TORPA-4810 file (N, C-alpha, C, O; in nm, 3 decimals):
<nodes>
NODE_1_0.067_-0.120_-0.011_-0.008_0.016_-0.020_0.110_0.144_0.015_0.200_0.161_0.097_M
NODE_2_0.056_0.213_-0.092_0.157_0.328_-0.130_0.124_0.463_-0.032_0.193_0.565_-0.041_F
NODE_3_0.031_0.452_0.044_-0.003_0.572_0.147_-0.066_0.469_0.296_-0.146_0.376_0.307_M
NODE_4_0.010_0.537_0.379_-0.094_0.475_0.505_-0.222_0.552_0.502_-0.262_0.651_0.440_K
NODE_5_-0.287_0.442_0.623_-0.417_0.436_0.646_-0.444_0.603_0.672_-0.520_0.670_0.602_Q
NODE_6_-0.376_0.647_0.773_-0.403_0.790_0.824_-0.404_0.843_0.694_-0.517_0.853_0.646_S
NODE_7_-0.333_0.871_0.641_-0.325_0.973_0.491_-0.424_0.955_0.440_-0.495_1.055_0.437_S
NODE_8_-0.482_0.835_0.379_-0.618_0.826_0.331_-0.735_0.866_0.362_-0.823_0.909_0.288_I
NODE_9_-0.734_0.845_0.507_-0.850_0.918_0.580_-0.863_1.050_0.616_-0.971_1.107_0.632_I
NODE_10_-0.729_1.112_0.632_-0.704_1.241_0.627_-0.774_1.326_0.504_-0.848_1.423_0.520_A
NODE_11_-0.737_1.272_0.388_-0.753_1.312_0.265_-0.931_1.299_0.250_-1.015_1.381_0.211_L
NODE_12_-0.937_1.222_0.276_-1.109_1.150_0.266_-1.182_1.276_0.339_-1.270_1.341_0.283_L
NODE_13_-1.135_1.302_0.466_-1.216_1.345_0.545_-1.217_1.543_0.497_-1.282_1.630_0.555_A
NODE_14_-1.116_1.563_0.366_-1.133_1.677_0.328_-1.240_1.743_0.242_-1.268_1.851_0.190_I
NODE_15_-1.302_1.579_0.258_-1.448_1.607_0.153_-1.565_1.686_0.241_-1.668_1.726_0.187_V
NODE_16_-1.544_1.700_0.356_-1.644_1.753_0.408_-1.579_1.869_0.506_-1.582_1.846_0.627_S
NODE_17_-1.539_1.954_0.474_-1.501_2.089_0.559_-1.578_2.196_0.579_-1.653_2.200_0.482_L
NODE_18_-1.606_2.300_0.663_-1.685_2.366_0.706_-1.632_2.494_0.757_-1.706_2.543_0.842_S
NODE_19_-1.510_2.575_0.725_-1.465_2.692_0.752_-1.530_2.803_0.803_-1.600_2.880_0.737_A
NODE_20_-1.505_2.812_0.937_-1.589_2.953_0.987_-1.532_3.066_1.001_-1.599_3.159_1.045_S
NODE_21_-1.413_3.082_0.972_-1.333_3.214_0.982_-1.404_3.275_0.930_-1.493_3.225_0.862_A
NODE_22_-1.380_3.461_0.954_-1.426_3.555_0.943_-1.351_3.621_0.763_-1.246_3.567_0.727_Q
NODE_23_-1.400_3.705_0.694_-1.318_3.760_0.591_-1.308_3.642_0.453_-1.216_3.632_0.371_D
NODE_24_-1.430_3.563_0.460_-1.434_3.448_0.398_-1.493_3.498_0.214_-1.549_3.603_0.185_Q
NODE_25_-1.460_3.396_0.127_-1.519_3.448_-0.011_-1.684_3.387_0.028_-1.727_3.281_0.073_D
NODE_26_-1.752_3.533_-0.023_-1.887_3.476_0.025_-1.987_3.432_-0.074_-2.105_3.430_-0.039_P
NODE_27_-1.957_3.397_-0.187_-1.938_3.314_-0.260_-1.925_3.145_-0.256_-2.011_3.061_-0.281_K
NODE_28_-1.817_3.131_-0.226_-1.771_3.037_-0.150_-1.836_2.975_-0.044_-1.827_2.852_-0.036_A
NODE_29_-1.908_3.043_0.049_-1.916_3.013_0.183_-2.079_2.967_0.125_-2.118_2.857_0.165_K
NODE_30_-2.160_3.036_0.044_-2.258_2.963_0.000_-2.289_2.849_-0.030_-2.394_2.793_0.002_K
NODE_31_-2.176_2.791_-0.112_-2.165_2.680_-0.191_-2.139_2.573_-0.102_-2.190_2.461_-0.104_V
NODE_32_-2.044_2.623_-0.013_-1.998_2.509_0.107_-2.123_2.483_0.202_-2.159_2.370_0.235_L
NODE_33_-2.196_2.622_0.248_-2.330_2.607_0.370_-2.437_2.492_0.248_-2.450_2.380_0.297_D
NODE_34_-2.478_2.501_0.166_-2.568_2.426_0.102_-2.531_2.271_0.089_-2.600_2.171_0.109_E
NODE_35_-2.418_2.284_0.055_-2.302_2.148_0.084_-2.325_2.080_0.186_-2.358_1.962_0.174_L
NODE_36_-2.312_2.138_0.304_-2.297_2.089_0.457_-2.462_2.043_0.467_-2.490_1.923_0.465_S
NODE_37_-2.549_2.129_0.475_-2.632_2.102_0.485_-2.713_1.977_0.411_-2.793_1.901_0.464_V
NODE_38_-2.675_1.978_0.294_-2.711_1.884_0.265_-2.652_1.728_0.313_-2.719_1.631_0.350_K
NODE_39_-2.489_1.741_0.297_-2.442_1.604_0.340_-2.473_1.576_0.487_-2.458_1.457_0.513_T
NODE_40_-2.519_1.667_0.613_-2.571_1.655_0.718_-2.719_1.589_0.768_-2.758_1.554_0.879_K
NODE_41_-2.783_1.587_0.631_-2.923_1.582_0.631_-2.904_1.366_0.626_-2.989_1.287_0.667_A
NODE_42_-2.821_1.345_0.586_-2.808_1.190_0.530_-2.788_1.120_0.691_-2.705_1.170_0.768_F
NODE_43_-2.859_1.018_0.728_-2.849_0.944_0.830_-2.731_0.849_0.818_-2.674_0.821_0.923_T
NODE_44_-2.684_0.791_0.697_-2.555_0.700_0.687_-2.496_0.773_0.537_-2.541_0.873_0.481_T
NODE_45_-2.399_0.701_0.502_-2.347_0.723_0.360_-2.286_0.625_0.330_-2.254_0.541_0.414_I
NODE_46_-2.256_0.616_0.203_-2.196_0.507_0.124_-2.117_0.595_-0.011_-2.169_0.678_-0.085_K
NODE_47_-1.970_0.541_-0.013_-1.922_0.567_-0.132_-1.796_0.479_-0.180_-1.724_0.398_-0.122_A
NODE_48_-1.799_0.508_-0.257_-1.696_0.408_-0.378_-1.613_0.542_-0.406_-1.661_0.650_-0.443_E
NODE_49_-1.441_0.503_-0.373_-1.363_0.639_-0.422_-1.214_0.572_-0.489_-1.188_0.460_-0.446_F
NODE_50_-1.112_0.631_-0.591_-1.050_0.647_-0.622_-0.950_0.734_-0.582_-1.001_0.835_-0.533_S
NODE_51_-0.804_0.738_-0.582_-0.701_0.824_-0.549_-0.602_0.795_-0.622_-0.569_0.677_-0.636_W
NODE_52_-0.525_0.906_-0.691_-0.415_0.927_-0.732_-0.299_0.978_-0.667_-0.333_1.087_-0.621_V
NODE_53_-0.190_0.958_-0.643_-0.041_1.012_-0.607_0.032_1.060_-0.718_0.092_0.966_-0.770_V
NODE_54_0.048_1.153_-0.768_0.159_1.244_-0.861_0.267_1.297_-0.800_0.274_1.405_-0.741_E
NODE_55_0.372_1.196_-0.820_0.489_1.257_-0.762_0.562_1.382_-0.847_0.511_1.426_-0.949_K
NODE_56_0.678_1.430_-0.795_0.735_1.530_-0.835_0.808_1.509_-0.991_0.813_1.590_-1.083_K
NODE_57_0.849_1.404_-0.986_0.877_1.325_-1.124_0.767_1.266_-1.208_0.794_1.187_-1.298_D
NODE_58_0.633_1.306_-1.179_0.551_1.301_-1.278_0.529_1.142_-1.264_0.473_1.091_-1.360_K
NODE_59_0.557_1.074_-1.179_0.529_0.911_-1.154_0.374_0.921_-1.080_0.329_1.004_-1.001_S
NODE_60_0.323_0.820_-1.130_0.187_0.809_-1.054_0.141_0.668_-0.985_0.180_0.558_-1.022_K
NODE_61_0.072_0.687_-0.902_0.056_0.550_-0.863_-0.143_0.574_-0.784_-0.186_0.657_-0.704_D
NODE_62_-0.199_0.482_-0.842_-0.348_0.471_-0.824_-0.418_0.381_-0.743_-0.377_0.270_-0.774_S
NODE_63_-0.495_0.373_-0.663_-0.603_0.268_-0.584_-0.694_0.302_-0.594_-0.719_0.395_-0.670_Q
NODE_64_-0.806_0.226_-0.504_-0.926_0.257_-0.464_-0.984_0.182_-0.363_-0.940_0.071_-0.334_S
NODE_65_-1.103_0.245_-0.292_-1.139_0.187_-0.203_-1.283_0.207_-0.162_-1.357_0.238_-0.254_G
NODE_66_-1.339_0.195_-0.038_-1.490_0.215_-0.024_-1.515_0.252_0.154_-1.446_0.211_0.247_K
NODE_67_-1.614_0.327_0.160_-1.621_0.383_0.295_-1.778_0.383_0.321_-1.865_0.400_0.235_I
NODE_68_-1.794_0.362_0.442_-2.001_0.355_0.472_-1.918_0.387_0.642_-1.828_0.337_0.709_Q
NODE_69_-2.050_0.541_0.655_-2.055_0.592_0.778_-2.200_0.603_0.850_-2.300_0.632_0.784_T
NODE_70_-2.206_0.577_0.996_-2.326_0.605_1.034_-2.308_0.657_1.166_-2.273_0.596_1.267_K
NODE_71_-2.353_0.839_1.143_-2.285_0.894_1.341_-2.145_0.841_1.294_-2.101_0.818_1.181_G
NODE_72_-2.085_0.829_1.427_-1.962_0.788_1.477_-1.888_0.641_1.444_-1.776_0.602_1.478_A
NODE_73_-2.006_0.566_1.354_-1.971_0.459_1.315_-1.853_0.454_1.185_-1.810_0.561_1.143_K
NODE_74_-1.822_0.372_1.146_-1.749_0.364_0.996_-1.652_0.203_0.967_-1.578_0.149_1.050_Y
NODE_75_-1.681_0.155_0.831_-1.624_0.098_0.772_-1.539_0.150_0.639_-1.579_0.204_0.536_K
NODE_76_-1.392_0.108_0.689_-1.342_0.145_0.538_-1.271_0.039_0.489_-1.215_-0.042_0.563_L
NODE_77_-1.269_0.035_0.381_-1.177_-0.087_0.288_-1.102_-0.010_0.188_-1.155_0.073_0.114_E
NODE_78_-0.969_-0.043_0.188_-0.861_-0.014_0.103_-0.777_-0.161_0.061_-0.813_-0.278_0.067_I
NODE_79_-0.695_-0.119_0.033_-0.611_-0.234_-0.042_-0.546_-0.296_0.044_-0.453_-0.229_0.087_P
NODE_80_-0.560_-0.429_0.102_-0.508_-0.503_0.200_-0.559_-0.491_0.314_-0.506_-0.568_0.394_G
NODE_81_-0.686_-0.393_0.383_-0.720_-0.362_0.482_-0.840_-0.330_0.464_-0.883_-0.272_0.364_H
NODE_82_-0.930_-0.380_0.603_-1.075_-0.334_0.620_-1.061_-0.253_0.758_-0.996_-0.316_0.841_E
NODE_83_-1.094_-0.165_0.789_-1.102_-0.113_0.942_-1.221_-0.068_0.940_-1.282_-0.005_0.855_I
NODE_84_-1.257_-0.116_1.067_-1.389_-0.140_1.182_-1.391_-0.023_1.272_-1.289_0.013_1.331_Y
NODE_85_-1.510_0.042_1.285_-1.507_0.122_1.385_-1.646_0.181_1.445_-1.712_0.272_1.395_C
NODE_86_-1.683_0.092_1.592_-1.845_0.084_1.650_-1.874_0.255_1.701_-1.987_0.291_1.733_D
NODE_87_-1.754_0.350_1.703_-1.786_0.461_1.753_-1.682_0.471_1.890_-1.652_0.582_1.935_G
NODE_88_-1.644_0.378_1.936_-1.547_0.343_2.030_-1.427_0.270_2.025_-1.324_0.300_2.086_K
NODE_89_-1.444_0.165_1.946_-1.321_0.089_1.914_-1.287_0.055_1.799_-1.381_0.001_1.741_T
NODE_90_-1.164_0.065_1.719_-1.133_0.035_1.577_-1.051_-0.110_1.579_-0.965_-0.150_1.658_V
NODE_91_-1.102_-0.161_1.479_-1.020_-0.271_1.420_-0.983_-0.252_1.267_-1.052_-0.215_1.171_W
NODE_92_-0.852_-0.289_1.276_-0.776_-0.294_1.112_-0.744_-0.452_1.097_-0.664_-0.522_1.160_D
NODE_93_-0.846_-0.491_0.978_-0.791_-0.646_0.942_-0.710_-0.631_0.858_-0.751_-0.594_0.748_F
NODE_94_-0.564_-0.654_0.877_-0.488_-0.697_0.749_-0.500_-0.815_0.710_-0.437_-0.905_0.765_I
NODE_95_-0.564_-0.830_0.631_-0.565_-0.959_0.528_-0.459_-1.073_0.504_-0.454_-1.189_0.546_K
NODE_96_-0.372_-0.999_0.417_-0.265_-1.097_0.408_-0.203_-1.144_0.510_-0.126_-1.238_0.492_D
NODE_97_-0.225_-1.081_0.665_-0.136_-1.167_0.743_-0.251_-1.209_0.825_-0.235_-1.250_0.939_A
NODE_98_-0.365_-1.199_0.768_-0.500_-1.281_0.894_-0.469_-1.264_1.036_-0.469_-1.349_1.126_N
NODE_99_-0.431_-1.095_1.040_-0.414_-1.054_1.194_-0.542_-0.933_1.194_-0.614_-0.895_1.103_E
NODE_100_-0.537_-0.904_1.298_-0.634_-0.775_1.329_-0.567_-0.714_1.432_-0.498_-0.778_1.512_V
NODE_101_-0.584_-0.581_1.436_-0.545_-0.474_1.566_-0.606_-0.396_1.576_-0.640_-0.309_1.497_Q
NODE_102_-0.647_-0.433_1.756_-0.768_-0.340_1.807_-0.717_-0.222_1.891_-0.621_-0.220_1.968_I
NODE_103_-0.786_-0.144_1.864_-0.733_0.007_1.939_-0.879_0.082_1.974_-0.985_0.050_1.918_K
NODE_104_-0.867_0.188_2.078_-0.937_0.267_2.097_-0.969_0.355_1.987_-0.879_0.363_1.902_D
NODE_105_-1.077_0.426_1.965_-1.107_0.509_1.862_-1.030_0.659_1.904_-1.087_0.729_1.988_M
NODE_106_-0.929_0.695_1.857_-0.887_0.842_1.876_-1.010_0.974_1.836_-1.048_1.001_1.722_E
NODE_107_-1.051_1.037_1.952_-1.073_1.186_1.941_-1.056_1.294_1.973_-0.996_1.279_2.080_V
NODE_108_-1.066_1.404_1.955_-1.007_1.503_1.950_-0.892_1.520_1.894_-0.838_1.425_1.837_G
NODE_109_-0.818_1.674_1.902_-0.709_1.740_1.838_-0.738_1.769_1.711_-0.826_1.721_1.639_G
NODE_110_-0.628_1.879_1.681_-0.662_1.926_1.521_-0.634_1.892_1.472_-0.611_1.976_1.385_D
NODE_111_-0.595_1.777_1.433_-0.540_1.694_1.302_-0.657_1.549_1.326_-0.645_1.436_1.277_D
NODE_112_-0.777_1.608_1.427_-0.856_1.482_1.442_-0.978_1.470_1.348_-1.089_1.517_1.371_A
NODE_113_-0.926_1.372_1.196_-0.965_1.361_1.116_-1.006_1.187_1.101_-0.930_1.093_1.121_I
NODE_114_-1.116_1.184_1.071_-1.160_1.056_1.043_-1.236_1.018_0.968_-1.281_1.113_0.904_S
NODE_115_-1.300_0.876_0.925_-1.393_0.848_0.799_-1.552_0.915_0.839_-1.636_0.928_0.750_P
NODE_116_-1.582_0.958_0.999_-1.683_0.994_1.001_-1.726_1.118_0.986_-1.845_1.146_0.999_T
NODE_117_-1.594_1.246_0.945_-1.635_1.332_0.924_-1.601_1.388_0.740_-1.618_1.503_0.700_N
NODE_118_-1.556_1.281_0.663_-1.477_1.276_0.552_-1.563_1.344_0.457_-1.503_1.399_0.364_I
NODE_119_-1.705_1.355_0.459_-1.763_1.467_0.406_-1.805_1.629_0.458_-1.868_1.715_0.397_F
NODE_120_-1.761_1.632_0.557_-1.781_1.778_0.584_-1.631_1.878_0.680_-1.614_1.978_0.751_T
NODE_121_-1.566_1.778_0.624_-1.406_1.831_0.624_-1.402_2.022_0.658_-1.353_2.094_0.746_I
NODE_122_-1.462_2.038_0.567_-1.447_2.209_0.503_-1.494_2.271_0.638_-1.422_2.365_0.670_Y
NODE_123_-1.588_2.247_0.720_-1.622_2.324_0.805_-1.553_2.386_0.921_-1.618_2.453_1.001_E
NODE_124_-1.421_2.367_0.935_-1.342_2.437_1.008_-1.205_2.429_0.987_-1.158_2.330_0.931_K
NODE_125_-1.138_2.516_1.024_-0.970_2.509_1.001_-0.905_2.556_0.888_-0.788_2.536_0.859_G
NODE_126_-0.998_2.628_0.819_-0.973_2.655_0.636_-1.031_2.787_0.610_-1.125_2.824_0.680_F
NODE_127_-0.980_2.867_0.508_-0.990_2.961_0.458_-1.049_2.930_0.315_-1.010_2.821_0.273_K
NODE_128_-1.136_3.001_0.226_-1.189_2.942_0.109_-1.187_3.062_0.011_-1.176_3.181_0.038_Y
NODE_129_-1.198_3.012_-0.087_-1.193_3.086_-0.257_-1.299_3.053_-0.330_-1.344_2.940_-0.311_K
NODE_130_-1.348_3.116_-0.404_-1.429_3.049_-0.501_-1.361_3.100_-0.661_-1.375_3.209_-0.717_F
NODE_131_-1.281_2.973_-0.708_-1.247_2.963_-0.815_-1.329_3.011_-0.983_-1.307_3.098_-1.068_D
NODE_132_-1.426_2.904_-0.969_-1.510_2.949_-1.114_-1.584_2.843_-1.118_-1.572_2.769_-1.020_G
NODE_133_-1.669_2.805_-1.214_-1.772_2.710_-1.223_-1.791_2.692_-1.410_-1.756_2.779_-1.490_E
NODE_134_-1.842_2.585_-1.441_-1.867_2.546_-1.583_-2.040_2.525_-1.544_-2.114_2.568_-1.455_D
NODE_135_-2.057_2.439_-1.655_-2.213_2.396_-1.671_-2.278_2.318_-1.533_-2.378_2.340_-1.465_A
NODE_136_-2.167_2.212_-1.525_-2.188_2.116_-1.393_-2.112_2.113_-1.298_-2.138_2.023_-1.217_A
NODE_137_-2.001_2.194_-1.267_-1.948_2.183_-1.145_-1.907_2.329_-1.135_-1.902_2.413_-1.225_T
NODE_138_-1.871_2.341_-0.980_-1.769_2.448_-0.906_-1.665_2.391_-0.883_-1.651_2.269_-0.889_Q
NODE_139_-1.553_2.497_-0.843_-1.448_2.489_-0.785_-1.409_2.576_-0.682_-1.410_2.699_-0.688_T
NODE_140_-1.363_2.486_-0.560_-1.329_2.585_-0.441_-1.201_2.561_-0.417_-1.165_2.444_-0.425_I
NODE_141_-1.119_2.646_-0.387_-0.976_2.594_-0.300_-1.005_2.659_-0.127_-1.058_2.757_-0.073_S
NODE_142_-0.940_2.548_-0.092_-0.902_2.593_0.090_-0.766_2.593_0.148_-0.678_2.518_0.105_L
NODE_143_-0.749_2.665_0.234_-0.600_2.687_0.248_-0.638_2.703_0.436_-0.711_2.774_0.504_F
NODE_144_-0.537_2.586_0.464_-0.552_2.577_0.638_-0.504_2.716_0.706_-0.428_2.798_0.654_P
NODE_145_-0.554_2.725_0.812_-0.546_2.842_0.896_-0.420_2.817_0.962_-0.335_2.900_0.994_T
NODE_146_-0.421_2.698_0.976_-0.279_2.678_1.052_-0.173_2.616_0.989_-0.124_2.518_1.044_N
NODE_147_-0.113_2.668_0.847_-0.074_2.567_0.780_0.089_2.508_0.829_0.149_2.413_0.778_P
NODE_148_0.125_2.576_0.915_0.257_2.511_0.994_0.230_2.340_1.043_0.315_2.251_1.034_D
NODE_149_0.093_2.325_1.094_0.059_2.190_1.140_0.005_2.101_1.035_-0.035_1.993_1.078_K
NODE_150_-0.006_2.125_0.887_-0.006_2.053_0.799_0.065_2.024_0.704_0.144_2.115_0.680_K
NODE_151_0.076_1.920_0.622_0.157_1.862_0.507_0.092_1.924_0.366_0.170_1.926_0.270_K
NODE_152_-0.008_1.961_0.349_-0.036_2.032_0.273_-0.034_2.219_0.248_0.000_2.295_0.339_F
NODE_153_-0.068_2.256_0.142_-0.077_2.452_0.138_-0.220_2.406_0.091_-0.302_2.401_0.183_H
NODE_154_-0.264_2.371_-0.030_-0.372_2.410_-0.092_-0.483_2.277_-0.107_-0.435_2.164_-0.122_T
NODE_155_-0.626_2.295_-0.103_-0.715_2.143_-0.128_-0.785_2.231_-0.214_-0.812_2.351_-0.204_I
NODE_156_-0.817_2.120_-0.328_-0.911_2.230_-0.472_-1.032_2.140_-0.416_-0.999_2.027_-0.378_K
NODE_157_-1.172_2.175_-0.406_-1.268_2.090_-0.433_-1.354_2.126_-0.565_-1.387_2.238_-0.604_L
NODE_158_-1.379_2.011_-0.616_-1.457_2.049_-0.737_-1.620_1.971_-0.713_-1.630_1.852_-0.684_T
NODE_159_-1.714_2.043_-0.728_-1.867_2.012_-0.646_-1.928_1.998_-0.778_-1.909_2.063_-0.880_I
NODE_160_-2.013_1.888_-0.752_-2.108_1.889_-0.879_-2.254_1.973_-0.797_-2.303_1.953_-0.686_D
NODE_161_-2.292_2.075_-0.914_-2.376_2.156_-0.891_-2.552_2.071_-0.857_-2.642_2.083_-0.774_K
NODE_162_-2.525_1.998_-0.964_-2.669_1.956_-0.951_-2.696_1.889_-0.829_-2.801_1.927_-0.775_A
NODE_163_-2.634_1.804_-0.771_-2.627_1.674_-0.687_-2.581_1.759_-0.567_-2.637_1.711_-0.468_K
NODE_164_-2.493_1.879_-0.527_-2.450_1.921_-0.441_-2.362_1.866_-0.351_-2.343_1.907_-0.236_K
NODE_165_-2.292_1.749_-0.420_-2.175_1.679_-0.366_-2.040_1.695_-0.426_-2.030_1.729_-0.544_Q
NODE_166_-1.951_1.678_-0.362_-1.826_1.691_-0.366_-1.787_1.552_-0.480_-1.802_1.435_-0.445_I
NODE_167_-1.740_1.590_-0.608_-1.689_1.496_-0.686_-1.543_1.471_-0.671_-1.498_1.357_-0.686_S
NODE_168_-1.464_1.576_-0.642_-1.323_1.535_-0.595_-1.252_1.597_-0.553_-1.292_1.712_-0.538_S
NODE_169_-1.115_1.572_-0.511_-1.057_1.657_-0.399_-0.920_1.666_-0.444_-0.870_1.563_-0.488_V
NODE_170_-0.844_1.781_-0.441_-0.712_1.782_-0.505_-0.609_1.831_-0.396_-0.598_1.951_-0.371_K
NODE_171_-0.542_1.744_-0.337_-0.469_1.829_-0.216_-0.299_1.824_-0.284_-0.232_1.738_-0.342_M
NODE_172_-0.277_1.966_-0.241_-0.134_1.978_-0.325_-0.041_2.003_-0.170_-0.059_2.093_-0.089_F
NODE_173_0.043_1.913_-0.165_0.164_1.838_-0.065_0.255_1.977_-0.042_0.251_2.057_-0.135_M
NODE_174_0.327_2.009_0.063_0.442_2.054_0.063_0.530_2.004_0.007_0.554_2.073_-0.092_K
NODE_175_0.615_1.893_0.013_0.675_1.838_-0.094_0.664_1.836_-0.221_0.764_1.807_-0.286_D
NODE_176_0.556_1.861_-0.279_0.554_1.918_-0.456_0.453_1.807_-0.497_0.405_1.818_-0.610_G
NODE_177_0.414_1.698_-0.420_0.342_1.577_-0.497_0.182_1.619_-0.476_0.148_1.684_-0.377_T
NODE_178_0.116_1.592_-0.545_-0.058_1.579_-0.526_-0.123_1.474_-0.506_-0.089_1.368_-0.559_T
NODE_179_-0.247_1.488_-0.412_-0.294_1.345_-0.409_-0.461_1.408_-0.430_-0.522_1.483_-0.354_Q
NODE_180_-0.504_1.352_-0.555_-0.639_1.360_-0.572_-0.751_1.235_-0.544_-0.730_1.120_-0.582_T
NODE_181_-0.842_1.265_-0.490_-0.958_1.164_-0.444_-1.063_1.213_-0.542_-1.087_1.328_-0.579_Y
NODE_182_-1.125_1.086_-0.577_-1.213_1.097_-0.676_-1.335_1.002_-0.681_-1.334_0.891_-0.735_T
NODE_183_-1.467_1.077_-0.602_-1.583_0.990_-0.559_-1.659_0.940_-0.652_-1.747_1.013_-0.697_I
NODE_184_-1.645_0.822_-0.697_-1.700_0.731_-0.805_-1.826_0.697_-0.799_-1.877_0.670_-0.908_K
NODE_185_-1.902_0.691_-0.687_-2.016_0.663_-0.667_-2.091_0.687_-0.451_-2.041_0.651_-0.344_T
NODE_186_-2.189_0.744_-0.476_-2.223_0.797_-0.325_-2.353_0.776_-0.343_-2.408_0.802_-0.450_F
NODE_187_-2.412_0.728_-0.246_-2.536_0.748_-0.164_-2.582_0.763_-0.016_-2.499_0.748_0.074_S
NODE_188_-2.672_0.784_0.002_-2.728_0.818_0.131_-2.822_0.795_0.186_-2.918_0.801_0.108_G
NODE_189_-2.854_0.767_0.302_-2.945_0.715_0.390_-2.954_0.587_0.383_-3.053_0.534_0.432_S
NODE_190_-2.873_0.525_0.332_-2.904_0.396_0.290_-2.889_0.305_0.442_-2.802_0.320_0.528_T
NODE_191_-3.013_0.201_0.441_-3.005_0.138_0.581_-2.855_0.035_0.586_-2.804_-0.040_0.502_P
NODE_192_-2.816_0.075_0.724_-2.681_-0.004_0.759_-2.703_-0.050_0.884_-2.731_0.014_0.985_I
NODE_193_-2.680_-0.208_0.862_-2.703_-0.258_1.025_-2.561_-0.198_1.147_-2.472_-0.134_1.091_A
NODE_194_-2.551_-0.212_1.251_-2.519_-0.161_1.337_-2.352_-0.258_1.346_-2.231_-0.236_1.357_D
NODE_195_-2.435_-0.354_1.335_-2.339_-0.494_1.299_-2.219_-0.487_1.200_-2.108_-0.535_1.226_T
NODE_196_-2.247_-0.430_1.097_-2.144_-0.400_1.004_-2.056_-0.297_1.049_-1.979_-0.266_0.958_D
NODE_197_-2.035_-0.227_1.162_-1.937_-0.175_1.186_-1.818_-0.240_1.268_-1.710_-0.185_1.291_F
NODE_198_-1.863_-0.384_1.315_-1.791_-0.464_1.424_-1.713_-0.566_1.366_-1.768_-0.662_1.313_V
NODE_199_-1.590_-0.554_1.371_-1.497_-0.681_1.341_-1.567_-0.816_1.411_-1.610_-0.817_1.526_F
NODE_200_-1.570_-0.922_1.327_-1.628_-1.046_1.368_-1.511_-1.145_1.365_-1.487_-1.217_1.268_D
NODE_201_-1.433_-1.145_1.492_-1.341_-1.249_1.443_-1.345_-1.402_1.450_-1.257_-1.481_1.418_T
NODE_202_-1.471_-1.425_1.501_-1.527_-1.537_1.458_-1.519_-1.630_1.329_-1.502_-1.751_1.324_K
NODE_203_-1.538_-1.529_1.213_-1.585_-1.548_1.085_-1.446_-1.567_1.016_-1.442_-1.583_0.895_A
NODE_204_-1.302_-1.563_1.112_-1.186_-1.590_1.046_-1.116_-1.687_1.117_-1.054_-1.660_1.220_H
NODE_205_-1.119_-1.794_1.071_-1.002_-1.924_1.130_-0.897_-1.892_1.176_-0.862_-1.788_1.121_K
NODE_206_-0.830_-1.924_1.245_-0.731_-1.902_1.283_-0.673_-1.764_1.261_-0.558_-1.742_1.225_G
NODE_207_-0.762_-1.679_1.285_-0.672_-1.514_1.294_-0.611_-1.460_1.416_-0.642_-1.498_1.529_I
NODE_208_-0.515_-1.362_1.385_-0.400_-1.371_1.524_-0.484_-1.226_1.571_-0.548_-1.158_1.490_S
NODE_209_-0.475_-1.200_1.680_-0.518_-1.125_1.767_-0.442_-1.018_1.847_-0.392_-1.046_1.956_I
NODE_210_-0.434_-0.882_1.786_-0.317_-0.776_1.866_-0.416_-0.674_1.954_-0.504_-0.607_1.901_E
NODE_211_-0.400_-0.674_2.037_-0.514_-0.591_2.120_-0.407_-0.470_2.186_-0.317_-0.490_2.268_D
NODE_212_-0.440_-0.364_2.134_-0.311_-0.293_2.158_-0.417_-0.150_2.256_-0.398_-0.030_2.236_L
NODE_213_-0.490_-0.188_2.327_-0.574_-0.080_2.400_-0.504_-0.074_2.510_-0.538_0.004_2.600_R
</nodes>
């Protein structure tokens, strides 16, 4: 896996920011406010995504994944891993090793971004600017209010005008690389059982359990 799980979660989380600083671009604020209202109305979210990392030498890596959320609960599927969280405990199932690592869910902190806020990350900690639009999409740039604490300097959101949903997120990293996330499918308020967010060790014969709590 060319990216750490935390990087994937942090980048996906950018799909849901809501900046509250003063002197913000009023047109960008209107678009983001509408986006936030619609997103928060969903009781659950299911999405499939792809991401591409382009390095300074123009080489590229690409992968895909799936995410589903329900309140503080989530399940994230990325190559080689299935990560479950019931709102309190996180299970990281490492497929090739047939091992699950168990830890407490991390809460709080300036960079406490998780799959549960991946579609509302723009809500705080950013200044924003409306870049432009065409018949189908709108583009907004986000700039962290505490740039020294971030590994990126700019995020560009592309928003589907008709659906009022983020269609892609491009992060410009300080090391010169870019990371682009594209939402391939999205559905909201689909029934999801709470048991889907709990890892079932009994379903995996001979699994190794590492409890890190």
